[in-house]
PAZAPA-4460 file (N, C-alpha, C; in steps of 0.05 Angstrom, whole numbers, plus 32768, in hexadecimal, padded with zeros to 4 digits):
% residues 51
    n_x    n_y    n_z   ca_x   ca_y   ca_z    c_x    c_y    c_z   seq   type   mol
   8011   7FE8   8000   8000   8000   8000   8012   8019   8000     1      M     A
   8008   802C   7FF3   8017   8045   7FF1   8011   8056   800A     2      S     A
   8021   806A   800E   801E   807C   8025   8004   808B   8024     3      L     A
   7FFC   8093   800C   7FE3   80A2   8008   7FCB   8091   8010     4      T     A
   7FCB   8077   8007   7FB5   8065   800E   7FB4   8060   802C     5      T     A
   7FCB   805E   8039   7FCB   8059   8056   7FC0   8071   8065     6      T     A
   7FC8   8089   805D   7FBE   80A1   806A   7FA0   80A5   8066     7      I     A
   7F97   80A0   804D   7F7A   80A2   8048   7F6A   808D   8058     8      L     A
   7F74   8075   805A   7F67   8061   806A   7F66   8068   8088     9      M     A
   7F7B   8074   8092   7F7B   807D   80AE   7F67   8093   80B2    10      L     A
   7F65   80A6   809F   7F52   80BC   80A2   7F36   80B2   80A0    11      I     A
   7F30   80A1   808D   7F14   8097   808B   7F0D   8085   80A2    12      F     A
   7F20   8076   80AC   7F1B   8066   80C4   7F15   8077   80DC    13      G     A
   7F24   808C   80E0   7F20   809E   80F6   7F04   80AC   80F4    14      W     A
   7EFD   80B4   80DB   7EE3   80C1   80D7   7ECC   80AE   80DD    15      L     A
   7ECF   8095   80D5   7EBA   8082   80DA   7EB6   807D   80F8    16      S     A
   7ECC   807A   8106   7ECB   8076   8123   7EBF   808F   8131    17      V     A
   7EC7   80A7   8128   7EBD   80BF   8134   7E9F   80C2   812E    18      A     A
   7E96   80BB   8116   7E7A   80BD   810F   7E6A   80A9   8120    19      T     A
   7E74   8091   8123   7E65   807D   8133   7E63   8086   8150    20      A     A
   7E78   8091   815B   7E77   809A   8177   7E64   80B2   817A    21      M     A
   7E64   80C4   8167   7E52   80DB   8168   7E35   80D1   8166    22      L     A
   7E30   80BE   8155   7E15   80B4   8152   7E0B   80A6   816C    23      W     A
   7E1D   8098   8179   7E16   808B   8192   7E11   809F   81A8    24      G     A
   7E21   80B4   81AA   7E1D   80C8   81BE   7E03   80D7   81BA    25      V     A
   7DFD   80DE   81A1   7DE4   80EC   819B   7DCC   80DA   81A0    26      L     A
   7DCF   80C0   819B   7DB9   80AE   81A0   7DB2   80AC   81BD    27      R     A
   7DC8   80AA   81CD   7DC4   80A8   81EA   7DB9   80C3   81F5    28      I     A
   7DC3   80D9   81EB   7DBA   80F3   81F5   7D9D   80F8   81ED    29      A     A
   7D95   80EF   81D6   7D79   80F2   81CE   7D67   80E1   81DF    30      R     A
   7D70   80C9   81E6   7D5F   80B7   81F6   7D5C   80C1   8213    31      R     A
   7D70   80CE   821E   7D70   80D7   823A   7D69   80F4   823D    32      H     A
   7D60   8101   8228   7D5A   811D   8229   7D3F   8121   8236    33      H     A
   7D3E   8132   824A   7D25   8138   8258   7D20   8156   8255    34      H     A
   7D0B   815D   8247   7D05   8179   8243   7CF4   8183   825B    35      S     A
   7CF6   819D   8262   7CE6   81A8   8278   7CC8   81A6   8273    36      P     A
   7CC0   81A9   825A   7CA3   81A7   8254   7C99   818B   825A    37      A     A
   7CA8   8177   8254   7CA0   815C   825A   7C9E   8156   8277    38      R     A
   7CB0   8161   8287   7CB0   815D   82A4   7C98   816C   82B1    39      Q     A
   7C92   8183   82A7   7C7C   8193   82B3   7C61   818A   82AA    40      N     A
   7C5F   817A   8295   7C45   8172   828B   7C39   815B   829C    41      S     A
   7C49   814E   82AD   7C3E   8139   82BE   7C2F   8145   82D5    42      K     A
   7C18   813B   82DC   7C09   8146   82F2   7C17   813F   830C    43      P     A
   7C16   8151   831F   7C22   814C   8339   7C12   8138   8348    44      A     A
   7C1F   8125   8353   7C11   8110   8363   7C14   8115   8380    45      R     A
   7BFE   8116   838E   7BFE   8119   83AB   7BF1   8101   83B8    46      G     A
   7BEE   8104   83D2   7BE1   80EE   83E0   7BC3   80EE   83DA    47      H     A
   7BB7   80D7   83DC   7B9A   80D5   83D7   7B8A   80E4   83EC    48      A     A
   7B94   80E6   8404   7B86   80F4   841A   7B8A   8112   8419    49      A     A
   7B98   811C   8406   7B9F   8139   8405   7B86   814A   83FE    50      A     A
   7B72   813E   83F1   7B5B   814E   83E9   7B47   814F   83FE    51      H     A
***
């Protein structure tokens, strides 16, 4: 293999790993994202004897 081919393979390999890691982080962040509107839309639960 020539030097150019080796360098290009290293660059494309690094880009593929970086893309896969970014995709995984975004997937986890999207799954665990809690918006304030979603948290406030749940009714407050109190004791049954509170009324």
